[in-house]
N, C-alpha and C positions, 0 to 999 in steps of 0.2 A: 624542336621545330626550328627553321634557318632561320639564321636571323642576319634582316637586310642592311641595308652598308648604312642607310639613315635613321638608324637605331641604336644606342650611347648606355655609359652608363655613370659614374661619376669619380674625383677626386678628392682630395679632401680642400679643406678651403686655402690652406699656405698655400703647397703646388697652385691652382687656379689663380688666387692671388695672384702670385710670380708669372706666373705663364702671359696672364693680359700687360703687367708693370713691362717683364722684358718685350708684346708685339710679337715673343717666336713661337714658332709651331712647334711648341710640342713639346717635350722636355724625358731624356730617360731619368732612369731609376737616378744616379748622380747629372749633377750641374758645371756644367764647365767653371774651374775656374781662373781662366785663362782669358784675359783683359788686355786687346792690345794699346801699347804703352801711344802710338800716334795714334791713333784707331782713323781712316778716311771718312769721307765723309760718302752716302751712301752710290753718288751718283759721280762719283771718282774710279776709273776701273785702277782695278791689281792689275801689277806684271806680273803675266801668271810661266813657269818652264814645267810641259808636259815632258814626265819621265815616261819612253815606255807610248808610243804614239796611235799603234792600231791591236784590236782585236779589245779588249775594258777601256785603251788609253784612247781609240778614238769616242767609244760614250761616253767614257770622263769630258773629252777636249771637246765634246758637244755640250757637253756640262756647261761648262766655264767659256763657253765664245762669246759669251758679253764683255769680257775682260780682253786686258791685254794680250795678247800669246806674245812673248819675248823670245822664249827660249825651246827647244827641241829639241828630243834625244832618244834614242833606240841604239840599239845596237845590230838594225838588219837594215843596210843598207838601200833596201828598196821602199821600207816602208817610212823612215826618213825623206825622204825622194821627192813620193808622193803627198806627201802632208806638208811639207818645206815648200812648194807649189800652192801652196790656199795662201800658206804665211809665207811672204818671199823674207820678211826683213824679220825674223826668226832666227836666234844664233843656231847652228846644228851641233851636235857632243854627241858619240859616241861612249861616252863614258859621263852618270852621274853625277862624281866627286868631284869632276870639272866644270861641267854643265851648275852644280851649288853653287861653285864662287864667281860667278857669275853678281856682280854688284845690285845690278837694280832689279831685283828676284823680288820681291812679294812673295810670290805665292806655289804653290808646287802640286801637282797630283802623280799620284804613283800608283802606275801599272805594272809593274813588271814581274816577273816571276815572282812566287813566294820569297823565297831564299833574299830574295834583297829587300822586300818592304822593311824591317824595321831597322838599320845598317843606314837605307837611305832618307827614313824619316826621324832615326837620329839625327843623323847631323844635318839634314836640314833645321830642325827645331831650337836645337844648338847656335844655326848660325840666324837667326829668327825670323825660316819661315814660315809662315800658314801654312797648314800640310791636310792636302786630301788623299786617305791612302786608301787602297783597295785591299780587301779584307784575305783571308787574314792577316790580322798587324801585324803577327809575330811569327817566326818558321818555330822559335821553344818556344814554352815554358815562358824560362826569363828573357828572352827577349818579349813576347809580350811585359816582363813587369815593367826591364823598364824602360818602355818605351813609355807610361806610365806614368816613370817616378820622372821621368826625362822631363813630360807635358807637364806633371806640374810643377814644374820649376819656371818655366816656358815662360811668355806672355803670348803666344799665338791662338790662332783656332784651329779646332781640327776636327775633321770628320773620318771616319773611318766606311768604305765602300756599301753602306750591307743595305742597299737602296727601300728595299721593304720594309724598314724597318721606318719610312717614309708614308707608308699608303694610310688608307681610312679600312682597311680590312683591322689590318693589324692594332691598330690605334681603340676598333671599337672595339677589337676581343681586350687587349689593357683592362680597359674599363668597366667588364663584365664582371671578369677573376678579379678586378680587386674591388666591386662594391657586393660579390657572394653572389654571384647568381646560382654557382652551382654550389655555394658552400665554401668551407674550407679544401684546397685544393693541397693534394699528401701527392699526388703522382703527376707529372707530367714526362705522357710519352713524346718523340720522333723523332720523326724516318724521315726517310729517304732512301727510290730505288733505284738510286745510280751503283754503278758497281767497279771497280780497278780491274783491269783482268792484269794479271802479274808477269810482271816485268824480270831482270837480269841485270848486269851492271854493265852488260854491253860492252866487254874491255876494247873488242878489233876495234881500230879505226879508220873510218870512210874520209875520202874527200872533204874537206873543209870549205862550206860554199863560198867565193868571193865577199858575197857581198853580206856575209857574216860576221860576226866578232866575238869569236867564241869564245875565248880565255877573257874578253868582260860580259861574258852571257855571265861566265860562270863565277868569278865574281867571288862571294864569300868561300864557297863550296869549292870542294878538296879537288886538286886540278886532275883531270884525267883527257883521254881523248874525244875527240870528236867522236858524235853517230848520230846516224838518221832517225835512229832510235826514238831522240830524244826530241828532234823539230824537227821544220817545223810540224803542227800542229799541233788543235786546239788540246791546252790538257793535258800533249801526252808527257811533256818533261811531270805531270802533278803525280805520277804514281810511284817518281824513287822517292826517299826519303829524305834523298840531298838533298831533293829541289819544293822539293811538298810535299803536304799528308793527304793526303787523298777525300776520298771525299768525305769523311769530318771533317780535317779543315775549312776544305771548301761550302762546302750546300748546312752544316754545320754553323757555319758563319750569321747564314739568314735565318736557321728555322729554329735552331736552340735559341736564336737575341731574341725569341715574341716567351717563347716559355722564362727565361731568365728576366726582362725588362714586365711582365704579368707578374709573377710571383717576388719579383724584388731581392732580388736571389745576386747573391757578391761570392763569396769561398767556397767551395766544399771542404767537408773534414773526410772524406772516402771516395776513393774513385778504385773504380774494378771496370776490365773490360772479356769479352770472348771474341773468340775470331778465327779463321782460319793456321794451320800452323804459320808462326814467325818466321819471314824474311827479313834478313838483312839488305835486302835492297829496294825491295817493293813493300809501296803499303798494302795494304786488307785487304780481299774481294769483297770479304762482311763482316760485323763489326754488331759488336751490340756492347754499348756501354753506359752504365753506373754510375752518379754522381748523390751523393750524400749533400745535403744540405741541413745544419741546425737551425733547431724554434728561434724565430726571434718575439717580439710582442705582437704584432703585423703576424706573423701564418704562424702552423703547426712545424715539425720536419716535412723533408719533402726530402723526393728522389727524383730527377730527369735520368732518364732513357733514352737514351738511344739506338737507330739500329740505321743501317742501310742494307741495298742490294733488294733481296727477295726476304728478308725478316721482319718482323710487324708486330705489337702491340697483339692482343686478341681483341677483335672488333665486339664492339656491344649491339646490343639490340640498336635494329632501327640504321646499321648502316654498315658495310662492304670495305673497309680499308685497306684492302687487296686492288680494289678501284683508286684508290686516290694511291700518287704515284709522290709523294708527298703530303705531311701534318704530320697535324702537334692536336695531342689527343689529354688536355685537363681530366684529373679521377677527382671531385670534390664527392665533398657529402653527401649532396644534394642533386648528384647525377654529372653527365661528359658535358662537356664544350672541343668539339674536335673545330681543328679548323685549318687552315691552307690559305697560301697570297692571297685570296678571292672571296673563295667562302667560308661561312663559319656555323655550324652548328646545335641546337641544343639538346641532348638528349636525356634521360627516354625522350619520344616526341609528344606522346599521351600529354606527359606531365609539366611541356613546357605547351600549348599549345596551345595558351591563352600568356603566354607573356608580355610582362611590355616592359620594357630596357628602359631605363633614365635616362630624361637629353644626355645627348653629347655635351664632353667639358673637355678633353685633349681636345684640343681647332683642328683642323684643315695646313697639314707643311706647305709652308712657303715654297718646298724640292729640297733632295739630299740636297746635293749641288746650291743652287739656290742660298740655301739655310748658312752654309760653311762661307759663303761672299759675303753674308750679309753680317755674320757671327765675324771674319776675318776684316771686316769696316770699320762694327762697333762694337765691338766689345761683346757680343750678346752670345747664350752662349746655342754650343750646337746638343741635340740628342746621342751621336754616335761619336760624344767627342774621346778622347784617347785613354780617356780614364775608365769610362765605362766599358771603353768597347775594349779596349786592352786589358782588362778584370775578364769579362764574356770571352776571348780570348787566349787566353790565360786558363780556362774553366776548360776550353772542346781542347786544348792539346793535352793536357795531362792526359784526356781517355787514352790519346794513342799513347803516351810514355805507360802507364798500366801495361796496355795489351804490349808491347815491345818487352818492357820484362817479364811480362804476365805472373803478375803479383797485386792483389790492390796495395793499394795504398792511402796508409794512413796519411794524412796533408795538412801541414802546420801552415800556412797564408803566410801566417807573421812573420817566421823566420824562414818562408820558401823551401822546406824541406820536407820528405817523408819520409817523421819519423821512423818508420821500419823498416825501411829501403834506401840507403845507404848508394845503393849502388843504380839507382837513380836517375841519378845524375850525371849520367852516361847519355841519358835523352831528354832532359830538362836544362840541359847546356849544351852549348857543343863549341867545337873550332875554329878559327874563321881565318884562311890565308892569308899570308900573308900584307899589309896593306887595305885587308878589306874591312877589318872591327874595327867601325865605327861607332860600336854598340859599348862596348866597354869607356871610351873616351879616350 
């Protein structure tokens, strides 16, 4: 049967009591350890810097418009000047390293290309600033791990921009899975119909537009001449390994999040991937990645399997997954639960036709941005803090490492290495241009 938004599940009493005590709109598997050193009154406004002001930056600016916008940073003059007209008192910057030195900044939003996310976030946290960062939180597994470590030592509020985590449908799915609606889950299939067209290194230089600060856009990446094939354009840059992580890095942040949350996952022990022939420059047009997670006292061993482009798991009776552009299918001992951002279906339909979900217990979200703002002012936890989201992104990006290496990884999360593949380090970590390694301090 189709489960409607008014139905729910249950969480344990400890978690429920915590939610009521904090007044926060739900939590993920981890809770924030960050407590603001000098909490602000909920009515006192934060001084916020916007790093990347258009595209996702525009959406994130809208999410924090209730606060004082004191700085704007972008490498594109046109973008910067358009937004500056709305916030004439804000100081303008091209270089986020300079922007973060502005003394009166309390918090930042990071809406840059992927390869800037972690360096900018790490520098900000070390300066004691609250951080809202777009997904994915890191460009490599090492970046995701270091972001987590820096966050745990900080006293700031953080949130990764997986806005779907704040929706009611995700909460209801989590409740149903954790309540045992389909029994013990052993597999979670996750897919996205998006693809990446193959690209090359584009070594030929074309004139750099006068409005674009190309060297600052490159930032941590290896130096290379500008080519109009990189940008402008929505996610054109994301097709290159140097700047992004393709469909898995982008959409996996939203979709694998549901399986990760509902099944209370953390570190995989084995990671494998298959896709088209590996290219030195280009992300894959399709990919199937598998993460094996060990059993815990709450659940058996479980596999998470990712598919993108035209790849899908086998459709169970009662639903055609080819018609679902995105989705997650949990396979349980009593049936399946298929969900996307807005809908969820329990299968087989005949078996669940009289199913009655227990009362909802995960509260409605304050809103993804509002939750972060509230946390910055009060020290309350956030759902997608950098401990939770950093672990999720480390998990996901190991799928790209296994693909690029062409080998199954035996993953030792404690020692942060592939025990069977020391050559994986070249994809787990990366080098940085001079002046741009804020990751290692």
